OpenMM code with the backbone's topology and positions (N, CA, C; nanometers):
from openmm import Vec3, app, unit

residues = "MET THR ARG THR VAL GLU PRO SER ASP ARG LEU ILE THR GLY GLU GLU LEU LEU ARG MET THR ASP VAL ASP ARG CYS GLU LEU VAL LYS GLY LYS LEU LYS GLU ILE SER PRO ALA THR GLY HIS PRO HIS GLY ARG LEU GLU PHE ARG ILE ALA GLN ARG LEU GLY HIS PHE VAL GLU GLN GLN ASP VAL GLY ASP VAL MET VAL GLY GLU VAL GLY VAL TYR THR ASN ARG ASP PRO ASP SER VAL ARG ALA ALA ASP VAL LEU PHE ILE SER HIS GLU ARG LEU GLU HIS ALA ALA PRO GLU GLY PHE LEU ASP VAL PRO PRO GLU LEU VAL VAL GLU ILE MET SER PRO ALA ASN ALA TRP GLU GLU MET ARG GLN LYS LEU ASN GLU TYR PHE ASP VAL GLY VAL ASP THR VAL TRP ILE VAL GLY PRO CYS ARG SER THR GLY ALA SER THR ARG".split()
positions = [
    Vec3(-0.6043, 7.1817, 2.7572),
    Vec3(-0.6832, 7.1850, 2.8791),
    Vec3(-0.8196, 7.1243, 2.8514),
    Vec3(-0.8686, 7.0447, 2.9429),
    Vec3(-1.0005, 6.9851, 2.9268),
    Vec3(-1.0966, 7.0435, 3.0284),
    Vec3(-1.2218, 7.0348, 2.9957),
    Vec3(-1.3224, 7.0808, 3.0909),
    Vec3(-1.3964, 6.9598, 3.1441),
    Vec3(-1.4466, 6.9735, 3.2641),
    Vec3(-1.5217, 6.8660, 3.3272),
    Vec3(-1.6569, 6.8535, 3.2589),
    Vec3(-1.7059, 6.7314, 3.2507),
    Vec3(-1.8379, 6.7076, 3.1933),
    Vec3(-1.9417, 6.7706, 3.2851),
    Vec3(-2.0223, 6.8581, 3.2297),
    Vec3(-2.1258, 6.9246, 3.3088),
    Vec3(-2.2623, 6.8791, 3.2620),
    Vec3(-2.3554, 6.8617, 3.3579),
    Vec3(-2.4895, 6.8178, 3.3195),
    Vec3(-2.5573, 6.9181, 3.2266),
    Vec3(-2.6358, 6.8661, 3.1352),
    Vec3(-2.7082, 6.9495, 3.0406),
    Vec3(-2.8405, 6.8815, 3.0084),
    Vec3(-2.9418, 6.9603, 2.9813),
    Vec3(-3.0711, 6.9039, 2.9438),
    Vec3(-3.0723, 6.8612, 2.7980),
    Vec3(-2.9822, 6.9166, 2.7180),
    Vec3(-2.9777, 6.8872, 2.5753),
    Vec3(-2.9086, 6.7538, 2.5504),
    Vec3(-2.9726, 6.6699, 2.4704),
    Vec3(-2.9116, 6.5429, 2.4317),
    Vec3(-2.8114, 6.5681, 2.3202),
    Vec3(-2.6992, 6.4974, 2.3258),
    Vec3(-2.6011, 6.5111, 2.2190),
    Vec3(-2.5886, 6.3779, 2.1461),
    Vec3(-2.5323, 6.3839, 2.0284),
    Vec3(-2.5151, 6.2637, 1.9464),
    Vec3(-2.3713, 6.2124, 1.9589),
    Vec3(-2.3507, 6.0918, 1.9133),
    Vec3(-2.2167, 6.0361, 1.9096),
    Vec3(-2.1241, 6.1185, 1.8224),
    Vec3(-2.1762, 6.1699, 1.7127),
    Vec3(-2.0959, 6.2518, 1.6226),
    Vec3(-2.0509, 6.3802, 1.6922),
    Vec3(-2.1397, 6.4401, 1.7726),
    Vec3(-2.1016, 6.5600, 1.8475),
    Vec3(-1.9939, 6.5265, 1.9513),
    Vec3(-2.0095, 6.4142, 2.0197),
    Vec3(-1.9101, 6.3721, 2.1179),
    Vec3(-1.7734, 6.3542, 2.0516),
    Vec3(-1.7720, 6.2949, 1.9357),
    Vec3(-1.6466, 6.2719, 1.8637),
    Vec3(-1.5738, 6.4033, 1.8337),
    Vec3(-1.6487, 6.5078, 1.8084),
    Vec3(-1.5884, 6.6380, 1.7762),
    Vec3(-1.5466, 6.7173, 1.9007),
    Vec3(-1.5921, 6.6752, 2.0183),
    Vec3(-1.5571, 6.7467, 2.1422),
    Vec3(-1.4144, 6.7136, 2.1810),
    Vec3(-1.3306, 6.8150, 2.1813),
    Vec3(-1.1894, 6.7931, 2.2132),
    Vec3(-1.1525, 6.8461, 2.3506),
    Vec3(-1.2468, 6.9092, 2.4174),
    Vec3(-1.2136, 6.9747, 2.5435),
    Vec3(-1.2901, 6.9184, 2.6632),
    Vec3(-1.3310, 6.7923, 2.6559),
    Vec3(-1.4003, 6.7310, 2.7699),
    Vec3(-1.3138, 6.6214, 2.8299),
    Vec3(-1.3344, 6.5980, 2.9591),
    Vec3(-1.2661, 6.4871, 3.0252),
    Vec3(-1.3164, 6.3558, 2.9682),
    Vec3(-1.2510, 6.2468, 3.0078),
    Vec3(-1.2910, 6.1135, 2.9606),
    Vec3(-1.4369, 6.0875, 2.9988),
    Vec3(-1.5135, 6.0446, 2.9001),
    Vec3(-1.6547, 6.0212, 2.9262),
    Vec3(-1.7107, 5.9190, 2.8282),
    Vec3(-1.8282, 5.8695, 2.8618),
    Vec3(-1.9083, 5.7873, 2.7725),
    Vec3(-2.0367, 5.8642, 2.7476),
    Vec3(-2.1082, 5.8243, 2.6450),
    Vec3(-2.2362, 5.8854, 2.6139),
    Vec3(-2.3435, 5.7819, 2.6453),
    Vec3(-2.4359, 5.8160, 2.7342),
    Vec3(-2.5408, 5.7232, 2.7751),
    Vec3(-2.6756, 5.7909, 2.7509),
    Vec3(-2.7464, 5.7394, 2.6506),
    Vec3(-2.8771, 5.7934, 2.6120),
    Vec3(-2.8728, 5.9443, 2.5913),
    Vec3(-2.7685, 5.9885, 2.5196),
    Vec3(-2.7566, 6.1287, 2.4832),
    Vec3(-2.6947, 6.2178, 2.5880),
    Vec3(-2.6590, 6.1634, 2.7035),
    Vec3(-2.6007, 6.2418, 2.8129),
    Vec3(-2.4571, 6.1986, 2.8372),
    Vec3(-2.3696, 6.2960, 2.8593),
    Vec3(-2.2308, 6.2652, 2.8902),
    Vec3(-2.2203, 6.2111, 3.0320),
    Vec3(-2.1436, 6.1039, 3.0454),
    Vec3(-2.1213, 6.0423, 3.1766),
    Vec3(-1.9705, 6.0336, 3.1956),
    Vec3(-1.9208, 6.1073, 3.2926),
    Vec3(-1.7773, 6.1079, 3.3190),
    Vec3(-1.7323, 5.9707, 3.3663),
    Vec3(-1.6180, 5.9267, 3.3154),
    Vec3(-1.5597, 5.8012, 3.3623),
    Vec3(-1.4261, 5.8337, 3.4264),
    Vec3(-1.3711, 5.7389, 3.4947),
    Vec3(-1.2466, 5.7578, 3.5668),
    Vec3(-1.1441, 5.8289, 3.4787),
    Vec3(-1.0790, 5.9326, 3.5294),
    Vec3(-0.9887, 6.0117, 3.4459),
    Vec3(-0.8661, 5.9370, 3.3982),
    Vec3(-0.8256, 5.8375, 3.4696),
    Vec3(-0.7090, 5.7595, 3.4275),
    Vec3(-0.7093, 5.6278, 3.5035),
    Vec3(-0.6458, 5.5311, 3.4470),
    Vec3(-0.6363, 5.4027, 3.5142),
    Vec3(-0.4976, 5.3884, 3.5736),
    Vec3(-0.4880, 5.3023, 3.6720),
    Vec3(-0.3582, 5.2770, 3.7315),
    Vec3(-0.2773, 5.1807, 3.6458),
    Vec3(-0.1525, 5.1651, 3.6826),
    Vec3(-0.0658, 5.0789, 3.6030),
    Vec3(-0.1087, 4.9323, 3.6028),
    Vec3(-0.1699, 4.8769, 3.7088),
    Vec3(-0.2161, 4.7377, 3.6969),
    Vec3(-0.3212, 4.7207, 3.5867),
    Vec3(-0.4117, 4.8179, 3.5751),
    Vec3(-0.5140, 4.8138, 3.4701),
    Vec3(-0.4478, 4.8189, 3.3328),
    Vec3(-0.3541, 4.9115, 3.3157),
    Vec3(-0.2847, 4.9249, 3.1876),
    Vec3(-0.2066, 4.8003, 3.1510),
    Vec3(-0.1415, 4.7411, 3.2498),
    Vec3(-0.0640, 4.6186, 3.2249),
    Vec3(-0.1573, 4.5058, 3.1824),
    Vec3(-0.2694, 4.4916, 3.2514),
    Vec3(-0.3651, 4.3860, 3.2194),
    Vec3(-0.4265, 4.4079, 3.0810),
    Vec3(-0.4611, 4.5311, 3.0496),
    Vec3(-0.5165, 4.5627, 2.9177),
    Vec3(-0.4169, 4.5260, 2.8079),
    Vec3(-0.2902, 4.5612, 2.8287),
    Vec3(-0.1872, 4.5288, 2.7308),
    Vec3(-0.1718, 4.3778, 2.7131),
    Vec3(-0.1667, 4.3055, 2.8232),
    Vec3(-0.1458, 4.1612, 2.8142),
    Vec3(-0.2619, 4.0907, 2.7437),
    Vec3(-0.3814, 4.1318, 2.7754),
    Vec3(-0.4982, 4.0720, 2.7087),
    Vec3(-0.4935, 4.1032, 2.5591),
    Vec3(-0.4714, 4.2298, 2.5261),
    Vec3(-0.4680, 4.2699, 2.3847),
    Vec3(-0.3525, 4.2025, 2.3115),
    Vec3(-0.2394, 4.1908, 2.3769),
    Vec3(-0.1229, 4.1281, 2.3138),
    Vec3(-0.1517, 3.9820, 2.2795),
    Vec3(-0.2039, 3.9081, 2.3742),
    Vec3(-0.2297, 3.7658, 2.3507),
    Vec3(-0.3431, 3.7446, 2.2514),
    Vec3(-0.4486, 3.8210, 2.2666),
    Vec3(-0.5603, 3.8108, 2.1733),
    Vec3(-0.5157, 3.8536, 2.0337),
    Vec3(-0.4390, 3.9629, 2.0273),
    Vec3(-0.3906, 4.0114, 1.8984),
    Vec3(-0.3001, 3.9113, 1.8288),
    Vec3(-0.2158, 3.8441, 1.9047),
    Vec3(-0.1274, 3.7428, 1.8467),
    Vec3(-0.2101, 3.6319, 1.7808),
    Vec3(-0.3114, 3.5834, 1.8505),
    Vec3(-0.3973, 3.4780, 1.7957),
    Vec3(-0.4716, 3.5281, 1.6720),
    Vec3(-0.5292, 3.6472, 1.6805),
    Vec3(-0.6079, 3.7022, 1.5697),
    Vec3(-0.5201, 3.7227, 1.4462),
    Vec3(-0.3976, 3.7699, 1.4662),
    Vec3(-0.3064, 3.7873, 1.3518),
    Vec3(-0.2688, 3.6537, 1.2891),
    Vec3(-0.2395, 3.5542, 1.3726),
    Vec3(-0.2032, 3.4227, 1.3192),
    Vec3(-0.3168, 3.3636, 1.2368),
    Vec3(-0.4389, 3.3815, 1.2818),
    Vec3(-0.5549, 3.3254, 1.2130),
    Vec3(-0.6075, 3.4169, 1.1024),
    Vec3(-0.5644, 3.5432, 1.1020),
    Vec3(-0.6102, 3.6445, 1.0065),
    Vec3(-0.7625, 3.6502, 1.0004),
    Vec3(-0.8235, 3.6701, 1.1188),
    Vec3(-0.9696, 3.6692, 1.1270),
    Vec3(-1.0316, 3.8055, 1.1563),
    Vec3(-0.9489, 3.9074, 1.1836),
    Vec3(-1.0061, 4.0380, 1.2139),
    Vec3(-0.9051, 4.1284, 1.2792),
    Vec3(-0.9547, 4.2194, 1.3632),
    Vec3(-0.8700, 4.3178, 1.4306),
    Vec3(-0.8986, 4.3208, 1.5796),
    Vec3(-0.7938, 4.3492, 1.6572),
    Vec3(-0.8054, 4.3743, 1.7996),
    Vec3(-0.7796, 4.5225, 1.8191),
    Vec3(-0.8628, 4.5874, 1.8996),
    Vec3(-0.8498, 4.7312, 1.9238),
    Vec3(-0.8461, 4.7558, 2.0740),
    Vec3(-0.7724, 4.8583, 2.1145),
    Vec3(-0.7582, 4.8937, 2.2556),
    Vec3(-0.7709, 5.0441, 2.2738),
    Vec3(-0.7778, 5.0855, 2.4002),
    Vec3(-0.7710, 5.2282, 2.4304),
    Vec3(-0.9053, 5.2963, 2.4415),
    Vec3(-1.0000, 5.2331, 2.5082),
    Vec3(-1.1321, 5.2941, 2.5269),
    Vec3(-1.1987, 5.3225, 2.3926),
    Vec3(-1.2028, 5.2214, 2.3071),
    Vec3(-1.2633, 5.2345, 2.1749),
    Vec3(-1.4134, 5.2619, 2.1902),
    Vec3(-1.4605, 5.3668, 2.1275),
    Vec3(-1.6022, 5.4012, 2.1343),
    Vec3(-1.6859, 5.3062, 2.0498),
    Vec3(-1.7875, 5.2453, 2.1129),
    Vec3(-1.8778, 5.1519, 2.0460),
    Vec3(-2.0212, 5.2024, 2.0662),
    Vec3(-2.0916, 5.2255, 1.9564),
    Vec3(-2.2325, 5.2633, 1.9684),
    Vec3(-2.3109, 5.1452, 2.0254),
    Vec3(-2.3864, 5.1714, 2.1325),
    Vec3(-2.4748, 5.0686, 2.1873),
    Vec3(-2.6215, 5.1093, 2.1761),
    Vec3(-2.6451, 5.2291, 2.1275),
    Vec3(-2.7821, 5.2752, 2.1054),
    Vec3(-2.7776, 5.3951, 2.0123),
    Vec3(-2.8855, 5.4142, 1.9378),
    Vec3(-2.8991, 5.5311, 1.8519),
    Vec3(-3.0324, 5.5986, 1.8827),
    Vec3(-3.0276, 5.7306, 1.8865),
    Vec3(-3.1459, 5.8159, 1.8990),
    Vec3(-3.2318, 5.7835, 2.0209),
    Vec3(-3.1859, 5.8158, 2.1404),
    Vec3(-3.0651, 5.8893, 2.1725),
    Vec3(-2.9423, 5.7980, 2.1688),
    Vec3(-2.8295, 5.8583, 2.1361),
    Vec3(-2.7067, 5.7811, 2.1199),
    Vec3(-2.6445, 5.7418, 2.2537),
    Vec3(-2.5882, 5.6217, 2.2546),
    Vec3(-2.5013, 5.5763, 2.3632),
    Vec3(-2.3736, 5.5265, 2.2991),
    Vec3(-2.2612, 5.5704, 2.3523),
    Vec3(-2.1295, 5.5275, 2.3052),
    Vec3(-2.0522, 5.4826, 2.4277),
    Vec3(-2.0203, 5.3546, 2.4332),
    Vec3(-1.9461, 5.2985, 2.5456),
    Vec3(-1.7995, 5.2840, 2.5086),
    Vec3(-1.7127, 5.2939, 2.6084),
    Vec3(-1.5683, 5.2889, 2.5881),
    Vec3(-1.5170, 5.1508, 2.6270),
    Vec3(-1.4838, 5.0682, 2.5273),
    Vec3(-1.4355, 4.9322, 2.5523),
    Vec3(-1.2847, 4.9338, 2.5748),
    Vec3(-1.2393, 4.8589, 2.6749),
    Vec3(-1.0956, 4.8503, 2.7008),
    Vec3(-1.0249, 4.7772, 2.5870),
    Vec3(-1.0763, 4.6616, 2.5503),
    Vec3(-1.0210, 4.5792, 2.4416),
    Vec3(-1.1388, 4.5211, 2.3654),
    Vec3(-1.1250, 4.5078, 2.2342),
    Vec3(-1.2303, 4.4408, 2.1582),
    Vec3(-1.1717, 4.3654, 2.0409),
    Vec3(-1.2470, 4.2685, 1.9949),
    Vec3(-1.2147, 4.1951, 1.8721),
    Vec3(-1.3324, 4.2099, 1.7786),
    Vec3(-1.3019, 4.2431, 1.6520),
    Vec3(-1.4048, 4.2489, 1.5488),
    Vec3(-1.3516, 4.1768, 1.4246),
    Vec3(-1.4356, 4.0926, 1.3683),
    Vec3(-1.3961, 4.0146, 1.2507),
    Vec3(-1.3873, 4.1044, 1.1275),
    Vec3(-1.3136, 4.0539, 1.0290),
    Vec3(-1.3053, 4.1253, 0.9012),
    Vec3(-1.4448, 4.1459, 0.8434),
    Vec3(-1.5306, 4.0443, 0.8547),
    Vec3(-1.6655, 4.0526, 0.7968),
    Vec3(-1.7459, 4.1667, 0.8577),
    Vec3(-1.7426, 4.1792, 0.9896),
    Vec3(-1.8181, 4.2880, 1.0530),
    Vec3(-1.7537, 4.4231, 1.0259),
    Vec3(-1.6223, 4.4278, 1.0295),
    Vec3(-1.5526, 4.5545, 1.0100),
    Vec3(-1.5771, 4.6127, 0.8707),
    Vec3(-1.6009, 4.5257, 0.7720),
    Vec3(-1.6330, 4.5734, 0.6369),
    Vec3(-1.7578, 4.6606, 0.6344),
    Vec3(-1.8477, 4.6406, 0.7295),
    Vec3(-1.9745, 4.7141, 0.7345),
    Vec3(-1.9680, 4.8381, 0.8231),
    Vec3(-1.8548, 4.8603, 0.8892),
    Vec3(-1.8410, 4.9748, 0.9791),
    Vec3(-1.8098, 5.1016, 0.9012),
    Vec3(-1.8502, 5.2143, 0.9575),
    Vec3(-1.8131, 5.3434, 0.8988),
    Vec3(-1.6611, 5.3554, 0.9014),
    Vec3(-1.6018, 5.4187, 0.8002),
    Vec3(-1.4554, 5.4253, 0.7932),
    Vec3(-1.3927, 5.5142, 0.9009),
    Vec3(-1.4683, 5.6034, 0.9602),
    Vec3(-1.4182, 5.6955, 1.0635),
    Vec3(-1.5171, 5.6993, 1.1791),
    Vec3(-1.4698, 5.7497, 1.2918),
    Vec3(-1.5583, 5.7710, 1.4059),
    Vec3(-1.5689, 5.6502, 1.4967),
    Vec3(-1.6699, 5.6523, 1.5815),
    Vec3(-1.6929, 5.5422, 1.6732),
    Vec3(-1.7398, 5.4187, 1.5972),
    Vec3(-1.7178, 5.3049, 1.6558),
    Vec3(-1.7542, 5.1779, 1.5919),
    Vec3(-1.9061, 5.1637, 1.5916),
    Vec3(-1.9636, 5.1600, 1.4719),
    Vec3(-2.1095, 5.1531, 1.4585),
    Vec3(-2.1584, 5.0133, 1.4211),
    Vec3(-2.0703, 4.9155, 1.4310),
    Vec3(-2.1020, 4.7746, 1.4086),
    Vec3(-2.0550, 4.7008, 1.5332),
    Vec3(-2.1358, 4.6106, 1.5873),
    Vec3(-2.0932, 4.5445, 1.7112),
    Vec3(-1.9763, 4.4496, 1.6894),
    Vec3(-1.8757, 4.4596, 1.7746),
    Vec3(-1.7670, 4.3625, 1.7669),
    Vec3(-1.8146, 4.2272, 1.8205),
    Vec3(-1.7408, 4.1234, 1.7906),
    Vec3(-1.7749, 3.9912, 1.8456),
    Vec3(-1.7420, 3.9809, 1.9936),
    Vec3(-1.6336, 4.0463, 2.0354),
    Vec3(-1.5866, 4.0357, 2.1740),
    Vec3(-1.5526, 4.1729, 2.2283),
    Vec3(-1.5975, 4.1997, 2.3514),
    Vec3(-1.5585, 4.3194, 2.4252),
    Vec3(-1.4987, 4.2728, 2.5571),
    Vec3(-1.3860, 4.3328, 2.5948),
    Vec3(-1.3234, 4.3043, 2.7238),
    Vec3(-1.3313, 4.4312, 2.8080),
    Vec3(-1.3916, 4.4203, 2.9248),
    Vec3(-1.4002, 4.5314, 3.0194),
    Vec3(-1.3194, 4.4944, 3.1423),
    Vec3(-1.2265, 4.5806, 3.1795),
    Vec3(-1.1434, 4.5581, 3.2969),
    Vec3(-1.1977, 4.6448, 3.4096),
    Vec3(-1.2380, 4.5804, 3.5165),
    Vec3(-1.2940, 4.6524, 3.6309),
    Vec3(-1.1846, 4.7366, 3.6968),
    Vec3(-1.2218, 4.8556, 3.7367),
    Vec3(-1.1323, 4.9408, 3.8143),
    Vec3(-1.2021, 4.9712, 3.9467),
    Vec3(-1.1313, 5.0230, 4.0434),
    Vec3(-1.1951, 5.0527, 4.1721),
    Vec3(-1.3153, 5.1457, 4.1596),
    Vec3(-1.3184, 5.2292, 4.0567),
    Vec3(-1.4286, 5.3235, 4.0390),
    Vec3(-1.5534, 5.2584, 3.9793),
    Vec3(-1.5420, 5.1371, 3.9244),
    Vec3(-1.6561, 5.0705, 3.8613),
    Vec3(-1.7489, 5.0096, 3.9658),
    Vec3(-1.8772, 5.0323, 3.9484),
    Vec3(-1.9794, 4.9670, 4.0307),
    Vec3(-2.0395, 4.8535, 3.9487),
    Vec3(-2.0723, 4.7430, 4.0144),
    Vec3(-2.1275, 4.6279, 3.9422),
    Vec3(-2.2579, 4.6633, 3.8718),
    Vec3(-2.3395, 4.7479, 3.9288),
    Vec3(-2.4657, 4.7848, 3.8636),
    Vec3(-2.4392, 4.8565, 3.7313),
    Vec3(-2.3397, 4.9444, 3.7289),
    Vec3(-2.3034, 5.0123, 3.6048),
    Vec3(-2.2487, 4.9125, 3.5029),
    Vec3(-2.1701, 4.8162, 3.5504),
    Vec3(-2.1136, 4.7156, 3.4602),
    Vec3(-2.2251, 4.6275, 3.4018),
    Vec3(-2.3234, 4.5923, 3.4829),
    Vec3(-2.4368, 4.5137, 3.4315),
    Vec3(-2.5105, 4.5907, 3.3228),
    Vec3(-2.5264, 4.7211, 3.3417),
    Vec3(-2.5933, 4.8038, 3.2406),
    Vec3(-2.5142, 4.8013, 3.1096),
    Vec3(-2.3813, 4.8146, 3.1187),
    Vec3(-2.2980, 4.8090, 2.9986),
    Vec3(-2.3104, 4.6728, 2.9310),
    Vec3(-2.3078, 4.5659, 3.0114),
    Vec3(-2.3224, 4.4310, 2.9556),
    Vec3(-2.4520, 4.4197, 2.8770),
    Vec3(-2.5619, 4.4636, 2.9368),
    Vec3(-2.6912, 4.4575, 2.8679),
    Vec3(-2.6881, 4.5349, 2.7373),
    Vec3(-2.6271, 4.6530, 2.7390),
    Vec3(-2.6187, 4.7332, 2.6166),
    Vec3(-2.5365, 4.6618, 2.5097),
    Vec3(-2.4221, 4.6062, 2.5489),
    Vec3(-2.3389, 4.5347, 2.4523),
    Vec3(-2.4153, 4.4178, 2.3901),
    Vec3(-2.4808, 4.3379, 2.4728),
    Vec3(-2.5537, 4.2222, 2.4202),
    Vec3(-2.6733, 4.2661, 2.3350),
    Vec3(-2.7442, 4.3710, 2.3781),
    Vec3(-2.8606, 4.4183, 2.3015),
    Vec3(-2.8220, 4.4668, 2.1624),
    Vec3(-2.7001, 4.5210, 2.1464),
    Vec3(-2.6584, 4.5730, 2.0166),
    Vec3(-2.5991, 4.4636, 1.9272),
    Vec3(-2.5712, 4.3449, 1.9841),
    Vec3(-2.5231, 4.2347, 1.9009),
    Vec3(-2.3832, 4.1852, 1.9310),
    Vec3(-2.3205, 4.2337, 2.0393),
    Vec3(-2.1907, 4.1790, 2.0790),
    Vec3(-2.2147, 4.0344, 2.1237),
    Vec3(-2.1304, 3.9426, 2.0761),
    Vec3(-2.1484, 3.8011, 2.1078),
    Vec3(-2.1004, 3.7637, 2.2472),
    Vec3(-1.9841, 3.8167, 2.2860),
    Vec3(-1.9206, 3.7772, 2.4114),
    Vec3(-1.8618, 3.8993, 2.4802),
    Vec3(-1.8774, 3.9053, 2.6122),
    Vec3(-1.8136, 4.0103, 2.6918),
    Vec3(-1.7359, 3.9425, 2.8038),
    Vec3(-1.6094, 3.9771, 2.8143),
    Vec3(-1.5278, 3.9304, 2.9265),
    Vec3(-1.5187, 4.0448, 3.0265),
    Vec3(-1.5489, 4.0149, 3.1521),
    Vec3(-1.5290, 4.1103, 3.2608),
    Vec3(-1.4076, 4.0612, 3.3378),
    Vec3(-1.3048, 4.1432, 3.3436),
    Vec3(-1.1826, 4.1064, 3.4131),
    Vec3(-1.1808, 4.1833, 3.5437),
    Vec3(-1.1803, 4.1086, 3.6537),
    Vec3(-1.1825, 4.1706, 3.7855),
    Vec3(-1.0479, 4.2248, 3.8253),
    Vec3(-1.0480, 4.3108, 3.9248),
    Vec3(-0.9219, 4.3674, 3.9718),
    Vec3(-0.8349, 4.2594, 4.0352),
    Vec3(-0.7064, 4.2726, 4.0146),
    Vec3(-0.6118, 4.1793, 4.0757),
    Vec3(-0.5859, 4.2232, 4.2183),
    Vec3(-0.5780, 4.1273, 4.3050),
    Vec3(-0.5423, 4.1536, 4.4435),
    Vec3(-0.3968, 4.1151, 4.4591),
    Vec3(-0.3117, 4.2135, 4.4737),
    Vec3(-0.1688, 4.1870, 4.4823),
    Vec3(-0.1301, 4.1336, 4.6194),
    Vec3(-0.0513, 4.0286, 4.6185),
    Vec3(0.0007, 3.9727, 4.7435),
    Vec3(0.1522, 3.9834, 4.7445),
    Vec3(0.2027, 4.0649, 4.6555),
    Vec3(0.3473, 4.0787, 4.6460),
    Vec3(0.4067, 3.9877, 4.5401),
    Vec3(0.3278, 3.8914, 4.4929),
    Vec3(0.3777, 3.7991, 4.3899),
    Vec3(0.3671, 3.8670, 4.2543),
    Vec3(0.4506, 3.8259, 4.1649),
    Vec3(0.4517, 3.8803, 4.0293),
    Vec3(0.4012, 3.7760, 3.9331),
    Vec3(0.3242, 3.8193, 3.8322),
    Vec3(0.2790, 3.7284, 3.7286),
    Vec3(0.3525, 3.7594, 3.6011),
    Vec3(0.3840, 3.6560, 3.5275),
    Vec3(0.4555, 3.6755, 3.4000),
    Vec3(0.3932, 3.5914, 3.2939),
] * unit.nanometer
topology = app.Topology()
chain = topology.addChain("A")
for resn in residues:
    res = topology.addResidue(resn, chain)
    for name in ("N", "CA", "C"):
        topology.addAtom(name, app.Element.getBySymbol(name[0]), res)
């Protein structure tokens, strides 16, 4: 059972967030928990898989790093901590060598992919973009929602 993120005056750290097992899906923004959409729909999941699959295939062939999926926590600020949840990311072997062996990613990946969902506001997405770039992410792809017309993509 999970509990809903409740407002608190106390700032928490990324390490504390990592140990919390009873909270709904959230990000950490300047030490405060921010609830994010509890689940994505199947179009979002399908798109996330396809992007990760194609990117992962290229990265494996070139042996240049790792592709990660599943709301990977990336530190975008320290003291107070911010941990953003990336849908898909690519990080080179060189950068990954400098990352902590456990926990949220404390080294900026080269690429972050964010897939917009109906719950995302552009102002919030711009804030995430700024945080990613400020911490050293080289490229961010924003993938907009697909408008289905009954056609199938393969």
